[in-house]
C-alpha positions as CSV (number, residue, x, y, z in Angstrom):
1,M,206.3,103.2,-59.3
2,T,209.5,103.4,-57.3
3,R,211.7,100.3,-57.5
4,L,213.0,98.9,-54.3
5,T,216.6,97.9,-55.0
6,R,218.7,95.7,-52.8
7,R,221.0,98.6,-51.9
8,R,218.1,100.8,-50.9
9,F,216.5,98.0,-49.0
10,L,219.7,97.4,-47.0
11,R,219.9,101.1,-46.3
12,D,216.4,101.0,-44.8
13,A,217.1,97.9,-42.9
14,T,220.1,99.6,-41.4
15,L,217.9,102.4,-40.2
16,G,215.6,99.8,-38.6
17,G,218.5,98.0,-37.1
18,G,219.6,101.1,-35.3
19,A,216.6,101.0,-33.0
20,I,216.5,99.2,-29.6
21,T,215.7,95.5,-30.1
22,A,213.5,93.4,-27.9
23,A,214.5,89.8,-27.2
24,W,210.9,88.6,-26.7
25,L,209.9,89.8,-30.2
26,P,210.7,88.0,-33.5
27,G,212.8,89.8,-36.1
28,W,209.9,90.9,-38.3
29,A,208.2,92.6,-35.3
30,Q,211.1,94.5,-33.8
31,P,210.3,98.1,-32.8
32,V,211.3,99.5,-36.2
33,S,210.8,97.4,-39.4
34,A,212.1,98.0,-42.9
35,G,209.6,95.4,-44.1
36,I,209.9,92.7,-46.7
37,A,210.6,93.3,-50.3
38,Q,209.3,91.1,-53.1
39,G,212.2,89.6,-55.1
40,I,214.5,89.6,-52.1
41,A,214.6,86.3,-50.2
42,T,213.7,86.6,-46.5
43,P,215.4,90.0,-45.9
44,L,214.1,89.8,-42.3
45,P,214.4,86.8,-40.0
46,T,211.6,84.4,-41.0
47,L,211.1,80.6,-40.8
48,S,211.0,79.1,-44.2
49,G,212.1,76.0,-46.1
50,D,210.7,72.4,-46.2
51,T,211.5,71.7,-42.5
52,I,210.7,74.1,-39.7
53,A,211.1,73.6,-35.9
54,L,208.8,75.3,-33.4
55,R,209.0,75.2,-29.6
56,V,206.1,76.3,-27.4
57,A,207.0,77.5,-23.9
58,H,206.2,79.9,-21.1
59,Q,208.1,83.3,-21.2
60,M,207.9,86.9,-20.2
61,M,207.2,89.8,-22.5
62,T,207.0,93.6,-22.0
63,I,204.2,95.8,-23.2
64,D,204.4,99.6,-22.8
65,G,207.2,99.1,-20.4
66,K,205.3,96.6,-18.2
67,P,206.4,92.9,-17.8
68,S,203.7,90.3,-18.4
69,H,203.6,86.5,-18.5
70,A,203.0,84.8,-21.9
71,I,203.1,81.6,-23.9
72,G,205.4,82.1,-26.9
73,I,206.9,80.1,-29.8
74,N,210.7,80.0,-30.2
75,G,211.0,82.5,-27.4
76,T,208.9,85.2,-29.0
77,V,205.4,86.8,-28.9
78,P,204.0,87.0,-31.5
79,A,205.5,83.8,-32.9
80,P,207.9,83.8,-35.8
81,L,206.8,84.7,-39.3
82,I,206.5,81.5,-41.3
83,R,207.0,82.1,-45.0
84,L,206.2,79.3,-47.4
85,R,205.8,78.9,-51.1
86,Q,202.8,77.5,-53.0
87,G,203.5,74.0,-54.2
88,Q,206.0,73.0,-51.6
89,T,205.5,70.4,-48.9
90,A,205.8,71.9,-45.4
91,R,207.1,69.8,-42.5
92,L,206.7,71.6,-39.1
93,T,208.0,69.9,-35.9
94,V,206.4,71.3,-32.8
95,T,207.9,70.7,-29.4
96,N,205.7,71.3,-26.4
97,D,207.7,72.6,-23.4
98,L,204.6,73.4,-21.4
99,D,203.2,71.3,-18.5
100,E,199.9,71.0,-20.4
101,E,198.7,69.9,-23.8
102,T,199.1,72.3,-26.7
103,S,198.4,72.4,-30.4
104,I,198.8,74.6,-33.5
105,H,196.0,75.2,-36.0
106,W,197.0,76.6,-39.4
107,H,194.2,79.1,-39.8
108,G,192.9,79.2,-43.3
109,L,195.3,76.7,-44.7
110,L,193.7,73.8,-46.6
111,V,195.4,70.8,-45.1
112,P,194.5,67.1,-44.5
113,F,192.1,67.0,-41.5
114,Q,194.7,65.0,-39.4
115,M,197.0,68.1,-39.7
116,D,194.4,70.7,-38.9
117,G,195.5,70.8,-35.2
118,V,192.3,70.8,-33.2
119,P,192.6,68.4,-30.2
120,G,189.7,66.0,-29.8
121,I,188.5,66.6,-33.4
122,S,191.3,66.1,-35.9
123,F,194.2,64.9,-33.7
124,P,194.9,64.0,-30.0
125,G,196.8,67.2,-29.3
126,I,200.5,67.5,-28.3
127,P,201.0,66.3,-24.8
128,A,203.3,68.1,-22.4
129,R,207.1,67.5,-23.0
130,S,206.5,65.9,-26.4
131,T,206.9,66.6,-30.1
132,F,204.5,66.3,-33.0
133,T,205.3,66.8,-36.7
134,Y,202.8,68.4,-39.0
135,E,203.3,67.7,-42.7
136,F,201.1,68.9,-45.6
137,P,201.3,70.2,-49.2
138,V,201.0,74.0,-49.5
139,I,198.3,74.4,-52.2
140,Q,197.4,78.0,-51.9
141,A,199.0,81.5,-51.5
142,G,198.1,84.5,-49.4
143,T,198.1,85.9,-45.9
144,Y,197.2,83.5,-43.0
145,W,198.1,82.9,-39.4
146,Y,198.6,80.1,-36.8
147,H,197.5,79.7,-33.2
148,S,196.8,77.3,-30.4
149,H,193.5,75.5,-30.3
150,S,194.1,74.2,-26.8
151,G,192.2,75.9,-23.9
152,L,192.8,79.6,-23.8
153,Q,196.5,79.6,-24.8
154,E,195.8,81.8,-27.8
155,Q,195.0,84.7,-25.4
156,M,198.4,84.4,-23.8
157,G,200.4,85.0,-27.0
158,H,200.3,81.6,-28.8
159,Y,199.8,83.0,-32.3
160,G,201.9,84.1,-35.3
161,P,201.6,85.1,-39.0
162,I,202.0,83.0,-42.2
163,V,202.8,84.4,-45.6
164,I,202.6,82.0,-48.6
165,D,204.1,83.3,-51.8
166,P,202.4,82.2,-55.1
167,A,204.2,79.7,-57.2
168,G,204.5,82.2,-60.0
169,A,204.6,86.0,-60.1
170,D,202.4,87.7,-57.5
171,P,199.6,89.5,-59.2
172,I,199.5,92.0,-56.4
173,G,202.5,94.2,-57.2
174,S,204.2,96.2,-54.4
175,D,207.6,97.7,-53.6
176,R,207.5,96.9,-49.9
177,E,205.3,95.0,-47.5
178,H,204.8,94.8,-43.8
179,V,203.0,92.2,-41.7
180,I,200.6,93.8,-39.2
181,V,199.4,91.4,-36.5
182,L,196.6,92.9,-34.3
183,S,195.9,91.4,-30.9
184,D,194.7,92.0,-27.4
185,H,196.5,91.3,-24.2
186,S,195.5,91.3,-20.5
187,P,197.6,91.0,-17.3
188,L,194.7,88.8,-16.0
189,H,195.0,85.1,-16.7
190,P,192.5,84.1,-19.4
191,H,190.7,81.7,-17.0
192,T,190.2,84.6,-14.6
193,I,188.7,86.6,-17.4
194,F,186.3,83.8,-18.3
195,R,185.3,83.3,-14.6
196,K,184.5,87.0,-14.3
197,L,182.3,86.8,-17.5
198,K,180.4,83.9,-16.0
199,L,179.9,85.6,-12.7
200,Q,178.6,89.0,-14.0
201,G,177.4,90.0,-17.4
202,G,179.1,93.3,-18.5
203,Y,181.9,92.9,-15.9
204,F,184.4,94.7,-18.2
205,N,182.0,97.3,-19.5
206,Y,183.2,100.6,-18.1
207,Q,181.3,102.6,-20.8
208,K,177.7,102.4,-19.5
209,Q,175.4,105.3,-19.8
210,T,175.3,107.7,-16.9
211,L,173.2,110.5,-15.5
212,G,175.9,112.9,-16.5
213,S,175.6,111.9,-20.1
214,L,171.9,112.2,-20.0
215,L,172.1,115.7,-18.6
216,A,174.6,116.6,-21.2
217,G,172.3,115.4,-24.0
218,R,174.6,112.5,-25.0
219,D,173.7,108.9,-25.8
220,Q,170.0,107.7,-25.4
221,S,167.2,110.0,-24.3
222,A,165.4,109.4,-21.0
223,G,162.6,107.7,-22.8
224,E,164.9,105.3,-24.6
225,R,166.8,104.5,-21.4
226,R,163.5,103.7,-19.6
227,M,162.4,101.3,-22.4
228,W,165.8,99.6,-22.6
229,G,165.9,99.4,-18.8
230,G,162.5,97.8,-18.8
231,M,163.8,95.2,-21.1
232,R,166.9,94.7,-18.9
233,M,169.1,95.3,-21.9
234,D,172.2,97.5,-22.1
235,P,172.8,99.2,-25.4
236,T,176.5,99.8,-24.5
237,D,177.1,96.0,-24.2
238,V,179.0,95.8,-27.5
239,S,182.1,93.9,-26.4
240,D,182.5,91.3,-23.6
241,V,186.1,92.0,-22.8
242,T,187.2,95.7,-23.2
243,G,190.0,98.1,-22.8
244,A,189.3,98.0,-19.1
245,T,191.6,95.0,-19.0
246,Y,193.0,94.8,-22.5
247,T,196.0,96.5,-24.1
248,Y,195.6,96.5,-27.8
249,L,198.8,95.4,-29.7
250,V,200.4,95.8,-33.1
251,N,203.0,93.1,-33.6
252,G,203.2,92.6,-29.8
253,H,203.7,96.4,-29.1
254,G,201.3,98.5,-27.1
255,P,200.2,102.0,-28.1
256,G,203.0,103.6,-26.1
257,D,205.6,101.4,-27.7
258,N,204.8,102.9,-31.1
259,W,205.8,100.1,-33.5
260,T,207.1,101.8,-36.7
261,A,207.0,100.6,-40.3
262,L,209.4,102.3,-42.8
263,F,208.6,103.4,-46.3
264,A,210.0,105.6,-49.0
265,P,207.7,108.2,-50.6
266,G,206.3,107.0,-53.9
267,E,206.4,103.4,-52.9
268,R,203.4,101.0,-53.3
269,V,203.3,99.5,-49.8
270,R,201.4,96.3,-49.0
271,L,200.1,95.8,-45.5
272,R,199.2,92.2,-44.6
273,I,196.8,92.8,-41.7
274,I,195.9,89.9,-39.5
275,N,193.4,90.0,-36.5
276,A,194.9,87.5,-34.1
277,S,193.0,88.9,-31.1
278,A,191.0,86.8,-28.7
279,M,187.9,89.0,-28.5
280,T,188.4,92.2,-30.4
281,N,187.1,93.4,-33.8
282,F,189.2,96.4,-34.9
283,N,188.3,99.4,-37.0
284,V,191.4,100.2,-39.1
285,R,192.2,103.5,-40.7
286,I,195.4,105.5,-41.6
287,P,194.4,109.2,-41.5
288,G,195.7,110.9,-44.7
289,L,196.0,107.7,-46.7
290,T,193.5,105.9,-48.9
291,L,193.3,102.1,-48.3
292,T,192.9,99.8,-51.2
293,I,191.7,96.3,-50.2
294,V,193.3,93.7,-52.5
295,Q,192.9,90.4,-50.6
296,A,190.5,89.0,-48.0
297,D,191.3,85.9,-46.0
298,G,194.2,85.2,-48.3
299,Q,192.1,85.3,-51.5
300,D,192.5,88.0,-54.2
301,V,189.7,90.4,-54.6
302,K,189.1,93.2,-57.1
303,P,190.6,96.4,-55.6
304,V,188.2,98.3,-53.3
305,T,189.2,101.8,-52.2
306,V,188.0,102.8,-48.7
307,D,189.0,105.1,-45.8
308,E,188.3,102.5,-43.1
309,F,187.4,98.9,-42.6
310,Q,186.5,96.6,-39.8
311,I,188.6,93.4,-39.4
312,A,186.8,90.8,-37.3
313,V,188.6,88.3,-35.1
314,A,190.5,85.7,-37.3
315,E,190.1,87.6,-40.6
316,T,193.0,88.9,-42.7
317,Y,193.0,91.7,-45.2
318,D,195.8,92.8,-47.5
319,V,195.8,96.5,-48.1
320,I,197.8,98.8,-50.5
321,V,198.8,102.3,-49.4
322,E,200.8,104.7,-51.5
323,P,202.3,107.6,-49.4
324,T,203.8,110.2,-51.8
325,I,205.3,112.7,-49.3
326,S,207.9,112.3,-46.6
327,I,205.7,112.5,-43.5
328,A,204.6,110.1,-40.9
329,Y,201.2,108.5,-40.7
330,T,199.4,106.9,-37.8
331,L,197.9,103.4,-38.3
332,V,194.8,103.3,-36.0
333,A,193.2,100.0,-35.1
334,E,190.4,101.1,-32.8
335,A,188.6,98.5,-30.8
336,W,185.0,98.1,-32.0
337,D,183.6,99.3,-28.7
338,R,186.1,102.2,-28.7
339,S,187.4,101.3,-25.3
340,G,191.0,101.5,-26.6
341,M,193.2,101.3,-29.7
342,A,196.2,99.7,-31.1
343,R,198.5,102.2,-32.7
344,A,201.5,102.1,-35.0
345,T,203.4,104.6,-37.3
346,L,204.3,104.5,-41.0
347,A,207.2,106.7,-41.5
348,P,210.1,107.4,-44.0
349,R,212.6,107.7,-41.1
350,V,213.1,106.3,-37.6
351,G,211.8,108.5,-34.8
352,M,209.1,110.2,-36.8
353,T,205.5,110.3,-35.4
354,A,202.1,111.6,-36.4
355,V,199.1,112.8,-34.5
356,V,197.2,110.0,-32.8
357,P,193.5,110.7,-33.1
358,A,191.3,110.5,-30.0
359,L,189.0,107.6,-29.5
360,R,185.6,108.3,-31.1
361,N,182.3,108.0,-29.3
362,R,181.4,104.4,-28.5
363,P,178.5,102.8,-30.4
364,L,175.2,102.0,-28.9
365,A,173.1,99.0,-29.9
366,T,169.9,99.7,-31.9
367,M,166.7,97.9,-32.9
368,A,168.5,96.5,-35.9
369,D,170.9,94.8,-33.4
370,M,167.8,93.3,-31.7
371,G,166.9,91.6,-35.0
372,M,164.0,93.9,-35.6
373,G,164.7,93.8,-39.4
374,T,162.5,96.2,-41.4
375,M,161.1,97.8,-38.2
376,A,164.7,98.8,-37.3
377,G,164.4,101.8,-39.6
378,M,161.9,103.4,-37.2
379,D,164.8,103.5,-34.7
380,H,166.9,105.8,-37.1
381,G,170.0,103.8,-36.1
382,S,171.8,106.6,-34.2
383,S,172.7,106.9,-30.6
384,H,172.0,110.7,-30.8
385,D,168.6,110.5,-32.4
386,M,165.2,110.8,-30.7
387,P,163.6,107.8,-29.0
388,A,162.7,104.9,-31.2
389,M,159.4,105.5,-33.0
390,A,159.5,109.2,-32.3
391,H,157.2,111.0,-34.8
392,P,154.2,113.4,-34.8
393,A,151.4,111.8,-32.7
394,T,148.2,110.8,-34.4
395,K,145.1,109.0,-33.2
396,A,146.1,106.0,-35.3
397,D,149.4,105.9,-33.4
398,D,147.8,105.7,-29.9
399,A,147.9,101.9,-29.8
400,A,151.5,101.9,-31.0
401,A,152.4,104.4,-28.3
402,A,150.8,102.1,-25.7
403,C,153.0,99.3,-26.8
404,P,156.4,100.6,-28.2
405,P,158.2,98.2,-30.5
406,E,161.0,97.6,-28.0
407,H,158.5,96.3,-25.5
408,A,156.7,94.2,-28.1
409,A,160.1,92.8,-29.1
410,M,160.6,91.4,-25.7
411,G,157.1,90.0,-25.5
412,H,156.0,92.4,-22.8
413,C,152.9,93.5,-24.8
414,T,151.1,93.2,-28.1
415,P,150.7,96.1,-30.5
416,G,147.0,97.1,-30.8
417,A,145.2,96.3,-34.0
418,G,144.1,99.2,-36.2
419,A,147.0,101.5,-35.5
420,S,149.4,102.6,-38.1
421,G,153.2,102.1,-38.1
422,T,154.2,99.3,-35.8
423,A,150.6,98.3,-35.1
424,A,150.1,97.5,-38.8
425,M,152.4,94.6,-38.2
426,A,150.3,93.3,-35.4
427,G,149.7,90.0,-37.2
428,M,153.4,89.4,-37.2
429,S,155.4,88.0,-34.2
430,H,157.8,90.6,-32.9
431,G,158.7,89.0,-29.5
432,M,162.4,88.4,-29.0
433,R,161.4,85.5,-26.8
434,D,158.8,84.1,-29.2
435,F,160.1,80.6,-30.3
436,A,157.5,80.6,-33.1
437,N,160.2,82.6,-35.0
438,A,162.6,79.7,-34.7
439,P,160.5,76.6,-33.8
440,G,163.5,74.2,-34.0
441,L,165.4,75.9,-31.1
442,P,165.2,74.3,-27.7
443,K,163.5,76.3,-25.0
444,T,166.5,76.3,-22.7
445,P,168.5,79.1,-20.8
446,T,171.0,78.9,-23.6
447,V,168.5,80.7,-25.9
448,Q,167.9,84.0,-24.2
449,T,166.6,85.8,-27.3
450,V,165.3,84.9,-30.8
451,A,165.6,87.6,-33.5
452,P,162.1,88.4,-34.6
453,M,162.9,89.7,-38.1
454,P,166.6,89.1,-38.9
455,V,167.8,90.4,-42.2
456,D,171.0,90.2,-44.3
457,R,173.2,93.0,-43.1
458,T,176.3,92.3,-45.3
459,G,175.6,95.5,-47.2
460,E,175.7,97.7,-44.1
461,P,178.7,99.2,-42.4
462,P,179.7,97.3,-39.3
463,Q,178.3,98.3,-35.9
464,G,179.2,101.8,-35.0
465,L,180.6,102.9,-38.4
466,G,177.3,103.9,-40.1
467,D,178.0,107.6,-39.4
468,A,181.8,107.6,-39.8
469,G,181.5,110.2,-42.6
470,H,183.8,108.5,-45.0
471,R,184.0,105.3,-47.1
472,I,183.6,102.1,-45.1
473,L,184.2,98.6,-46.4
474,V,181.2,96.3,-46.4
475,Y,181.1,92.6,-47.3
476,R,179.2,93.3,-50.5
477,D,182.1,95.4,-51.8
478,L,184.2,92.3,-52.1
479,V,184.4,90.7,-55.5
480,A,186.7,87.7,-56.3
481,V,189.3,88.4,-59.0
482,K,188.7,84.9,-60.6
483,S,185.5,83.0,-61.0
484,N,184.7,80.5,-58.3
485,P,186.0,77.0,-58.7
486,D,182.6,75.4,-58.3
487,P,179.8,77.1,-60.3
488,R,177.1,74.6,-59.3
489,A,173.9,75.8,-57.6
490,P,173.4,74.4,-54.1
491,S,171.5,71.2,-53.9
492,R,170.3,71.8,-50.4
493,R,170.0,74.5,-47.7
494,M,170.8,74.6,-44.1
495,Q,170.0,77.3,-41.4
496,I,172.0,77.6,-38.3
497,H,171.1,79.9,-35.4
498,L,173.8,81.6,-33.3
499,T,172.3,81.7,-29.8
500,G,173.4,82.8,-26.4
501,N,172.6,84.0,-22.9
502,M,174.5,87.2,-22.0
503,E,173.7,87.0,-18.3
504,R,174.8,83.4,-17.8
505,Y,177.5,83.7,-20.5
506,M,176.4,80.7,-22.5
507,W,176.9,80.5,-26.3
508,A,175.9,77.9,-28.8
509,F,174.8,76.9,-32.2
510,D,171.1,76.2,-32.4
511,G,170.9,76.4,-28.6
512,V,173.1,73.4,-28.1
513,K,176.6,73.9,-26.5
514,L,179.5,71.8,-27.7
515,N,179.4,69.6,-24.5
516,E,175.7,68.8,-25.3
517,V,176.2,67.9,-29.0
518,K,175.1,64.4,-29.8
519,A,176.3,64.2,-33.4
520,P,178.3,66.3,-35.9
521,I,176.8,68.3,-38.7
522,P,177.0,65.9,-41.7
523,F,178.0,66.9,-45.2
524,R,178.2,64.6,-48.2
525,Q,181.6,64.8,-50.0
526,G,181.4,67.0,-53.1
527,E,177.9,68.3,-52.4
528,R,177.0,72.0,-52.7
529,I,175.2,73.5,-49.6
530,R,173.8,76.9,-48.9
531,V,174.2,77.8,-45.3
532,T,172.4,80.7,-43.7
533,L,173.6,81.9,-40.3
534,V,171.0,83.6,-38.2
535,N,172.3,85.7,-35.3
536,D,169.7,85.6,-32.5
537,T,172.0,87.6,-30.2
538,M,172.9,91.3,-29.9
539,M,176.6,90.7,-30.4
540,A,178.5,90.1,-33.6
541,H,180.0,86.6,-34.1
542,P,183.0,85.9,-36.4
543,I,182.2,82.4,-37.6
544,H,185.1,80.2,-38.9
545,L,184.9,76.9,-40.7
546,H,188.0,74.8,-40.8
547,G,189.3,73.0,-43.9
548,H,187.2,74.9,-46.4
549,F,186.6,78.2,-48.1
550,F,183.0,79.3,-48.8
551,E,181.5,81.9,-51.1
552,L,179.5,84.7,-49.6
553,V,176.1,85.1,-51.2
554,T,176.2,88.9,-51.7
555,G,175.0,89.3,-55.3
556,H,178.3,88.7,-57.2
557,G,177.4,85.3,-58.8
558,D,180.4,83.3,-59.8
559,H,182.8,86.0,-58.6
560,A,181.5,85.8,-55.0
561,P,184.2,86.5,-52.5
562,R,185.7,83.3,-50.9
563,K,186.4,83.4,-47.2
564,H,187.0,81.1,-44.2
565,T,185.6,83.5,-41.6
566,I,182.4,85.7,-41.8
567,N,181.4,88.2,-39.1
568,V,177.6,87.9,-38.6
569,A,176.1,91.2,-37.5
570,P,173.9,91.4,-34.3
571,G,170.4,90.5,-35.1
572,G,171.4,89.8,-38.7
573,T,171.9,87.0,-41.2
574,A,174.7,86.0,-43.5
575,T,174.6,83.3,-46.2
576,F,177.3,81.4,-47.9
577,D,177.6,78.6,-50.4
578,L,180.0,75.7,-49.6
579,T,181.4,72.8,-51.5
580,A,182.2,70.0,-49.1
581,D,185.4,68.9,-50.8
582,A,187.5,67.8,-47.8
583,V,186.7,64.5,-46.2
584,G,187.2,64.4,-42.5
585,D,186.1,66.0,-39.2
586,W,186.4,69.8,-39.1
587,A,185.9,72.4,-36.3
588,F,183.1,75.0,-36.9
589,H,183.0,77.8,-34.3
590,C,182.7,81.4,-33.3
591,H,186.2,82.8,-33.2
592,M,185.5,85.0,-30.2
593,L,187.7,82.8,-27.9
594,Y,185.5,83.0,-24.8
595,H,182.4,82.3,-26.9
596,M,184.0,79.2,-28.3
597,H,185.1,78.2,-24.8
598,A,181.6,78.7,-23.5
599,G,180.1,76.4,-26.1
600,M,179.7,78.1,-29.5
601,M,181.4,75.3,-31.5
602,Q,180.3,72.3,-33.5
603,V,182.0,69.6,-35.6
604,V,181.3,69.3,-39.3
605,T,181.9,65.8,-40.8
606,V,182.4,65.4,-44.5
607,R,181.6,61.8,-45.5
608,P,182.0,60.0,-48.8
609,D,178.6,58.4,-48.4
610,G,176.8,61.4,-46.8
611,A,175.3,59.2,-44.1
612,G,173.6,60.9,-41.2
613,I,172.2,63.9,-43.0
614,D,169.3,65.0,-40.8
615,G,166.1,67.0,-40.9
616,K,167.8,70.4,-40.3
617,T,168.3,70.8,-44.0
618,E,166.0,71.1,-47.0
619,A,166.3,70.8,-50.8
620,A,167.5,73.9,-52.5
């Protein structure tokens, strides 16, 4: 391993310092970065120490040469890098220079609930022209971030990274590290974006199927298009807000800005990757380099070697790369719907670039994304395959042909008894509007669909990456380095449905939007609960629980990966075990900003006496 000496680091920093600087960017995110070296105290401008001052205000920023309005912290977008040490007490004074309320939530940090920073739940917010001081012990290490939890301010640039160094030696050794903050930015005001989503489903989807693509033999066949059209469903509706309005950023830089991270050949380079976007999951790869995942959501995991991974909104992954030759590499963060990409360069010298790959074909939703479970295999899962259920015709299949599974899924017909294939399941309920599959859900417009046969999809590549042709990270690859702190089995179970109406743009938990909620979800202090999330929609949802980590139930026993955010695949399920060890009121929500704003949010209350536990749960 090459050792990064102070002299060599200063040489590299001098190279970075020779580039043009941008006043609206913090020191760590300037156009060229020499990075941060372990063992050298804050070589780049960071905020650290026991007392930190932050100021929230309006400002301008420039992306790919175009000026844009933003909300920044201390005059920069993204916000300054806050670097703390495990075991210290942090005191952060936030001054609000806006004409409206603001807040800061310390995403993934375990803090007293009064310091969690969610207006209306854990504190009253920071009024305009006032100051609030957060103070809490730093009890963990890892990569995290901070952002506004007021209105839609996060979309306007109110976010920044946090790095917490361990109290002792860092078990993840590296010669150099870079902080990589991914985000999305639009010249449209976020309330304008939300209004357009409410007025027209798919407003920003410029990737719909066309006659030209049909004639060229791309995308779905004519038969598939007829069936999906009959269901009034669009298989290209993968992302609500797309590259039609978004520019995708790396550390506040657009693709044309080409943010550059320096390295020396032979170094072990740590990339602390944070998805601080409002609405975009990113598929991350560096052509020519292998990626070794060593941390997820700030928690150490056994190294996993992949070629690409998807980072959902609000997740963090720490990645090790080891470039051995003196060439440049392109860091590609492709939007999950492939309507655009964020791009940066890893290079040994300033001014070097590498080939930027073209955007790949955008994904199409499949029967699995409808929640068709075991029937989804009949769809073959590819946008280039034959129509769903295509197979040699037999007499026994006549009834199934008269009622294809897609039509049955929407409740338009019933498969005939006596036929093979789909019809053999005639006794089962396949209707996506059949509330018998989820009898506890309210029959309201908020519940447009109910997944007929949702299955755990944590072992599958994320949507659109199943045919990537190389190694893709899946949740089941993640294994904790240390055994979990609470080995107890859950004492009760809870099932929560993720529901929505794409056309009216309403999102909710269990069909109840936040403004309709009558009472919080109650947990008893210290109890162990198994929570299963059921995604009844055809869109992925990154679900975040404040104040806690939970263990994914993915077959790794007491080494289950610990996370604070889990991306639940369309039509799928995800299960985690939780120890309710933090008394107080905590936000629980989808981290797609406009989904949360539209109602997909609840409050979890952890009580010493456990009062109010309702009938939604059952004994384990």
